[in-house]
C-alpha positions in Angstrom: 85.8 127.0 115.6 88.5 124.6 116.6 87.3 121.3 118.1 89.5 118.7 119.8 89.0 115.3 118.2 86.2 113.5 120.0 86.0 110.6 117.6 88.3 107.8 116.6 87.2 108.2 113.0 90.1 110.3 111.6 92.6 109.0 114.1 92.1 105.4 113.1 91.9 106.3 109.4 95.0 108.4 109.4 96.9 105.8 111.5 96.1 103.4 108.7 96.7 105.6 105.7 99.7 107.8 106.6 102.2 105.2 107.6 102.3 104.1 104.0 104.1 107.3 103.1 106.3 107.3 106.2 107.8 103.9 105.1 108.7 104.7 101.5 105.6 103.3 100.0 105.7 99.8 101.6 103.5 98.1 104.1 104.8 95.7 106.7 102.5 92.7 107.3 101.1 92.4 110.8 99.7 89.4 112.6 96.2 88.6 111.4 96.7 90.5 108.1 95.4 89.0 104.8 96.2 90.2 101.3 92.6 91.1 100.8 92.5 93.2 104.0 95.6 95.1 102.9 94.3 95.6 99.4 91.0 97.0 100.6 92.8 99.3 103.1 94.9 100.8 100.3 92.2 100.6 97.6 94.3 98.4 95.3 92.9 95.4 93.5 94.1 92.3 95.4 95.3 90.7 92.1 97.4 93.8 91.4 98.9 93.7 94.8 99.8 90.0 94.4 101.3 90.6 90.9 103.4 93.6 92.1 104.9 91.6 94.9 105.3 88.4 92.9 103.2 86.4 95.4 102.7 82.9 94.0 100.3 82.0 96.8 98.3 85.2 97.8 96.7 83.3 100.6 100.0 83.0 102.4 101.8 86.1 103.5 104.1 86.0 106.5 104.2 88.4 109.4 106.9 91.0 108.9 107.0 90.8 105.1 107.2 94.2 103.4 104.7 94.7 100.5 105.1 97.3 97.8 102.0 99.4 97.5 102.0 100.3 93.7 101.7 103.8 92.3 98.4 104.6 90.5 99.3 106.6 87.4 96.9 108.7 85.2 97.8 108.3 81.5 98.4 111.6 79.8 98.8 112.7 76.2 101.4 110.8 74.2 101.9 108.2 76.9 102.7 104.7 75.6 103.6 101.5 77.5 107.1 101.8 76.1 107.5 105.5 77.0 106.3 104.9 80.5 108.8 102.0 80.9 111.7 104.2 79.8 110.5 107.3 81.7 110.1 105.6 85.0 112.8 102.9 84.5 110.4 100.0 85.1 110.1 96.8 83.2 107.7 97.0 80.2 106.7 93.4 80.9 106.0 94.2 84.5 103.6 97.0 83.5 101.8 94.7 81.1 101.6 91.9 83.6 100.4 94.0 86.5 97.7 95.7 84.4 96.8 92.7 82.2 97.7 94.7 79.1 98.7 93.4 75.7 102.1 94.2 74.1 100.6 96.6 71.6 97.9 98.0 74.0 97.0 101.6 73.1 96.6 103.8 76.3 93.8 106.3 76.6 94.2 109.8 78.2 92.8 109.6 81.7 93.2 105.8 81.9 94.4 104.6 85.3 97.2 102.0 85.4 99.5 100.7 88.2 103.2 101.1 88.1 105.6 98.9 90.1 106.8 101.9 92.1 106.2 103.0 95.7 102.9 104.8 96.0 104.7 107.9 97.4 106.9 108.3 94.3 106.8 112.0 93.4 105.7 112.2 89.8 105.0 115.3 87.8 101.7 114.1 86.4 99.2 116.2 84.5 95.9 115.8 86.3 92.5 116.2 84.7 90.1 117.9 84.8 90.9 121.3 86.2 88.7 124.1 87.5 87.8 126.7 84.9 89.8 129.9 85.2 86.5 131.8 86.1 86.0 129.5 89.1 89.1 130.3 91.2 87.3 130.5 94.6 89.1 127.3 95.7 86.2 125.6 97.5 85.4 122.0 96.7 82.0 123.0 95.3 80.1 126.2 94.8 77.0 125.0 96.7 75.5 126.6 99.8 77.6 126.0 102.9 76.7 125.4 106.5 78.8 124.8 109.6 78.9 121.2 110.8 79.7 120.5 114.4 79.9 117.1 116.0 82.5 114.5 116.7 83.9 115.6 113.3 83.7 119.3 112.5 83.8 121.0 109.2 81.5 122.4 106.5 78.6 120.8 104.7 78.3 121.8 101.1 75.1 121.2 99.3 75.1 120.0 95.7 73.6 117.5 93.3 74.6 113.8 92.9 77.3 113.5 90.3 78.7 117.1 90.7 82.4 117.4 90.5 84.3 117.9 93.7 87.6 119.9 93.4 90.8 119.9 95.5 91.3 123.2 97.4 95.1 122.6 97.7 98.0 120.8 96.1 99.2 117.7 97.9 99.3 114.0 97.9 96.3 111.7 98.1 96.9 109.6 101.3 93.4 108.0 101.3 91.0 107.3 98.5 88.3 104.7 99.1 85.2 103.8 101.0 84.7 104.4 104.7 81.6 103.3 106.7 78.7 105.7 106.5 80.5 108.2 104.3 80.6 106.5 100.9 83.9 107.2 99.1 86.2 109.6 100.9 89.5 111.4 100.0 92.2 112.7 102.3 94.9 114.9 100.9 98.1 115.8 102.8 99.1 119.3 101.7 102.5 121.0 101.8 101.3 123.2 104.7 101.0 120.1 106.9 97.2 120.1 107.0 95.0 117.2 105.9 92.0 118.2 103.7 89.1 115.7 103.7 86.3 115.3 101.3 83.6 112.9 102.6 80.4 111.7 100.9 81.5 111.0 97.3 80.4 108.4 94.8 82.9 108.0 91.9 86.6 108.7 92.7 88.7 110.3 90.0 92.1 110.0 91.8 93.8 107.2 93.6 96.1 106.8 96.6 99.6 108.2 96.1 98.7 110.6 93.3 100.0 114.1 93.5 97.3 116.7 92.8 97.1 120.4 92.3 94.6 122.9 93.6 91.6 122.8 91.2 92.0 119.1 90.3 88.7 117.2 90.1 88.8 114.6 92.8 85.5 112.8 92.7 81.8 113.0 92.0 79.4 113.8 94.8 77.2 111.0 96.2 74.3 110.9 98.6 75.8 108.5 101.2 76.4 110.9 104.1 72.9 112.5 103.7 70.7 110.0 102.0 67.9 112.5 101.3 70.2 115.0 99.5 73.8 115.2 98.2 76.1 117.0 100.6 79.8 117.0 100.8 81.4 117.1 104.3 84.6 119.1 103.9 87.1 119.0 106.8 90.5 120.4 107.5 92.6 118.6 110.1 95.9 119.5 111.8 97.7 116.3 112.6 100.2 118.1 114.9 97.7 119.7 117.2 95.0 117.1 116.6 92.4 119.7 115.9 89.8 120.2 113.3 90.1 123.7 111.8 87.3 126.0 110.8 87.3 125.7 106.9 85.8 129.2 106.5 88.5 130.8 108.6 91.3 128.6 107.2 90.3 129.1 103.6 90.0 132.9 104.0 93.5 133.0 105.5 94.8 131.0 102.6 93.3 133.4 100.1 95.1 136.3 101.8 98.5 134.6 101.7 
């Protein structure tokens, strides 16, 4: 099953999300942009975006200005504000200011903080949680699957609200946020050039710019896409051919390789 894109959904979304990583983690302000609009597009708090870019008047951003989209970092064991400052060569005071943290703030494992680095910075970050070794089937969820055909093609996976949704591949999160009618969605750009999409979530566990591994928990399932029951819409998209791929066939081929 390979279906030519019949909807502007992913095209418009990818056109918005992917240029971030083609321009070294910066966004160039266009006519009609507001800081709030840009912050929502990249799922970054507007106050963080303002602080990172030292905007004294967030209400005034000029056309053509390049804004740094900060990196969302997941705190791991033994991390401190000082160690992060030294490790990534960023100002300790900047980390504190951007995240509204005190000088002696103790970080917690799994805590999300923003670093004044481009969102496409390649960090070797330990992600949590991971799939149990006994569950190496590399599907987002173990629930019953059914083919989904329409303007968007993929596989619907049945589950329960709050279930963990796992990444089937390693790659970079190029979109993590709400999209009309689908709740919270995640798009991951994998090394094989494909985009893996997870639509219909509630709580997100990763943010834009994060590097994830296969088996990393991405989100918790919601009931937005199917209000009567929780179902994940899992899609695989080839941006070069502009085709949706059949997840069943693609995943089977991946397991063979």
